N, CA, C and O of each residue as an XYZ file, in Angstrom:
280
protein
N       0.886     -1.199      0.061
C       0.019      0.081     -0.014
C       1.001      1.314      0.007
O       1.905      1.517      0.817
N       0.620      2.098     -1.072
C       1.488      3.367     -0.809
C       1.033      4.360      0.212
O       0.178      4.154      1.073
N       1.716      5.480      0.009
C       1.517      6.533      1.408
C       0.118      7.191      0.759
O      -0.706      7.551      1.599
N      -0.165      7.346     -0.372
C      -0.999      8.045     -1.017
C      -2.313      7.152     -0.616
O      -3.180      7.812     -0.043
N      -2.596      5.828     -0.807
C      -3.552      5.263     -0.232
C      -3.710      5.248      1.184
O      -4.838      5.246      1.677
N      -2.701      5.236      1.867
C      -2.975      5.287      3.289
C      -3.675      6.750      3.580
O      -4.758      6.809      4.162
N      -3.026      7.844      3.163
C      -3.871      9.066      3.162
C      -5.372      8.995      2.874
O      -6.252      9.461      3.597
N      -5.537      8.360      1.739
C      -6.957      8.164      1.353
C      -7.582      7.240      2.243
O      -8.762      7.547      2.416
N      -7.247      6.272      2.840
C      -7.808      5.643      4.124
C      -8.158      6.432      5.192
O      -9.294      6.335      5.657
N      -7.366      7.192      5.647
C      -7.308      7.916      6.983
C      -8.509      9.018      6.653
O      -9.395      9.227      7.482
N      -8.464      9.704      5.380
C      -9.392     10.643      5.246
C     -10.845     10.054      5.229
O     -11.789     10.719      5.655
N     -10.997      8.818      4.738
C     -12.221      8.116      4.673
C     -12.910      7.794      6.431
O     -14.119      7.733      6.654
N     -12.086      7.665      7.249
C     -12.457      7.206      8.462
C     -13.384      8.191      9.326
O     -13.247      9.408      9.198
N     -14.281      7.675     10.164
C     -15.253      8.845     10.671
C     -14.377      9.409     11.672
O     -13.440      8.742     12.111
N     -14.630     10.698     12.105
C     -14.298     11.656     13.098
C     -13.753     10.791     14.296
O     -12.566     10.831     14.620
N     -14.649     10.036     14.911
C     -14.496      9.563     16.075
C     -13.421      8.407     16.179
O     -12.649      8.250     17.125
N     -13.506      7.620     15.034
C     -12.411      6.719     14.692
C     -10.748      7.607     14.711
O      -9.713      7.353     15.327
N     -10.991      8.354     14.051
C      -9.494      9.208     13.989
C      -9.218      9.863     15.228
O      -8.056     10.115     15.548
N     -10.276     10.184     16.011
C      -9.796     10.624     17.598
C      -9.437      9.654     18.231
O      -8.498      9.765     19.020
N     -10.162      8.322     18.029
C      -9.803      7.276     18.931
C      -8.276      6.666     18.795
O      -7.615      6.221     19.733
N      -7.899      6.738     17.523
C      -6.681      6.329     16.847
C      -5.528      7.229     17.508
O      -4.566      6.686     18.052
N      -5.634      8.340     17.456
C      -4.723      9.672     18.028
C      -4.538      9.434     19.266
O      -3.394      9.478     19.719
N      -5.796      9.084     20.199
C      -5.697      9.039     21.590
C      -4.804      7.782     22.080
O      -3.920      7.898     22.928
N      -5.097      6.736     21.531
C      -4.393      5.422     21.763
C      -2.843      5.781     21.352
O      -1.935      5.351     22.063
N      -2.567      6.551     20.229
C      -1.043      6.533     19.784
C      -0.149      7.506     20.886
O       1.075      7.638     20.868
N      -1.120      8.157     21.864
C      -0.383      9.125     22.630
C       0.931      8.590     23.394
O       1.947      9.280     23.305
N       0.964      7.379     24.150
C       1.923      6.860     24.748
C       3.263      6.549     23.669
O       4.396      6.830     24.062
N       3.101      6.093     22.616
C       3.897      5.723     21.666
C       4.797      7.004     21.118
O       6.016      7.049     20.957
N       3.836      7.994     20.890
C       4.551      9.353     20.324
C       5.191      9.808     21.289
O       6.274     10.339     21.042
N       4.703      9.734     22.714
C       5.752     10.358     23.842
C       6.769      9.720     23.762
O       7.814     10.369     23.736
N       6.831      8.479     23.704
C       7.960      7.580     24.093
C       9.030      7.676     22.874
O      10.233      7.564     23.110
N       8.625      7.852     21.797
C       9.632      8.125     20.566
C      10.026      9.525     20.939
O      11.242      9.657     21.080
N       9.286     10.631     21.139
C       9.903     11.697     21.505
C      10.665     11.912     22.694
O      11.556     12.761     22.736
N      10.346     11.151     23.709
C      11.600     10.978     24.772
C      12.776     10.572     24.402
O      13.783     11.220     24.692
N      12.827      9.261     23.597
C      14.005      8.481     23.215
C      14.885      9.504     22.445
O      16.084      9.686     22.656
N      14.049     10.210     21.435
C      14.932     11.060     20.875
C      15.437     12.051     21.428
O      16.441     12.543     20.915
N      14.914     12.585     22.559
C      15.827     13.363     23.438
C      16.710     12.509     24.276
O      17.372     13.069     25.150
N      16.793     11.341     24.133
C      17.816     10.580     24.898
C      17.524     10.524     26.276
O      18.425     10.468     27.114
N      16.176     10.535     26.605
C      15.399     10.397     28.203
C      14.338      9.345     27.667
O      13.215      9.713     27.321
N      14.736      8.042     27.616
C      13.758      6.940     27.301
C      12.883      6.965     28.538
O      13.307      7.341     29.630
N      11.465      6.487     28.292
C      10.611      6.212     29.256
C       9.899      4.770     28.939
O      10.077      4.303     27.814
N       9.193      4.129     29.774
C       8.605      2.861     29.760
C       7.317      3.267     29.134
O       6.624      4.190     29.561
N       6.973      2.379     27.891
C       5.567      2.408     27.538
C       4.403      2.403     28.560
O       3.418      3.138     28.637
N       4.804      1.366     29.320
C       3.916      0.958     30.340
C       3.695      2.157     31.465
O       2.606      2.335     32.012
N       4.500      2.701     31.650
C       4.511      3.957     32.568
C       3.365      5.051     32.023
O       2.430      5.520     32.671
N       3.735      5.315     30.603
C       2.974      6.420     29.906
C       1.664      5.730     29.702
O       0.704      6.474     29.904
N       1.385      4.577     29.375
C      -0.061      3.940     29.179
C      -0.703      3.853     30.643
O      -1.933      3.822     30.654
N      -0.122      3.814     31.746
C      -0.725      3.950     33.084
C      -1.142      5.227     33.385
O      -2.102      5.487     34.110
N      -0.181      6.306     32.644
C      -0.687      7.732     32.812
C      -2.058      8.216     32.059
O      -2.975      8.871     32.553
N      -1.941      7.706     30.715
C      -3.052      7.920     29.690
C      -4.280      7.382     30.304
O      -5.336      7.964     30.058
N      -4.280      6.276     31.124
C      -5.365      5.439     31.598
C      -6.091      6.103     32.719
O      -7.244      5.800     33.026
N      -5.287      7.143     33.404
C      -5.689      7.904     34.524
C      -6.440      9.370     33.985
O      -7.215     10.072     34.635
N      -6.019      9.557     32.785
C      -6.636     10.731     32.239
C      -7.893     10.609     31.707
O      -8.153      9.634     31.002
N      -8.859     11.605     31.980
C     -10.156     11.254     31.420
C      -9.992     11.696     29.959
O      -9.358     12.716     29.689
N     -10.633     10.836     28.899
C     -10.428     11.149     27.533
C     -11.505     12.181     27.209
O     -12.405     12.469     27.997
N     -11.336     12.786     25.845
C     -11.880     13.407     25.416
C     -13.636     13.114     25.310
O     -13.976     11.943     25.143
N     -14.431     13.902     25.384
C     -16.126     13.608     25.618
C     -16.314     12.837     24.403
O     -17.128     11.933     24.593
N     -15.797     12.875     23.085
C     -16.291     12.177     22.024
C     -15.736     10.851     22.134
O     -16.066     10.015     21.292
N     -14.857     10.517     23.151
C     -14.316      9.139     22.934
C     -15.281      8.558     23.990
O     -15.620      7.376     23.936
N     -15.726      9.405     24.961
C     -16.646      8.647     26.191
C     -18.017      8.287     25.458
O     -18.681      7.348     25.897
N     -18.467      9.035     24.319
C     -19.528      8.506     23.900
C     -19.226      7.440     23.092
O     -20.005      6.490     23.018
N     -18.203      7.472     22.481
C     -17.832      6.042     21.602
C     -17.748      4.998     22.171
O     -18.109      3.937     21.661
N     -17.144      5.130     23.594
C     -16.952      4.091     24.329
C     -18.091      3.468     24.944
O     -18.210      2.256     25.125
N     -18.910      4.345     25.253
C     -20.420      3.858     25.689
C     -21.079      3.217     24.883
O     -22.027      2.666     25.443
N     -21.017      2.998     23.657
C     -21.753      2.141     22.630
C     -21.113      0.881     22.268
O     -21.725     -0.106     21.860
N     -19.696      0.972     22.459
C     -18.930     -0.193     22.258
C     -17.512     -0.204     23.019
O     -16.789      0.757     22.756
N     -17.017     -1.148     23.919
C     -16.136     -1.076     24.607
C     -14.740     -0.828     23.718
O     -14.650     -1.205     22.549
N     -13.892     -0.287     24.280
C     -12.633      0.270     23.494
C     -11.589     -0.894     24.027
O     -11.394     -1.210     25.200
N     -10.972     -1.444     22.842
C      -9.798     -2.241     23.041
C      -8.740     -1.807     23.371
O      -8.323     -0.747     22.905
N      -7.893     -2.701     24.466
C      -6.524     -1.813     24.641
C      -5.486     -2.669     24.340
O      -4.323     -2.269     24.388
C-alpha cells in the first residue's frame, strides 16, 4: 500500500475513529519523542498515565456504545 492510499484511507475514516486512534497513539508518540531526546521512558508508565486521564467527551460517547480494546 502506498502512502497516498494510506492518506485516502485515513480521510475516509469517521471523525470518532480518527480521534480514538490519535488517543491510543499518545504513549507511543511520547515515548518516541523522549527517546529522541535521549530520555527513554517505559511505555507501560505512559500507558498508565493515559489510563488515569479522562478521555475527550467524544471518546466517552464512542466507548459507551462499544468497548474500547486496549
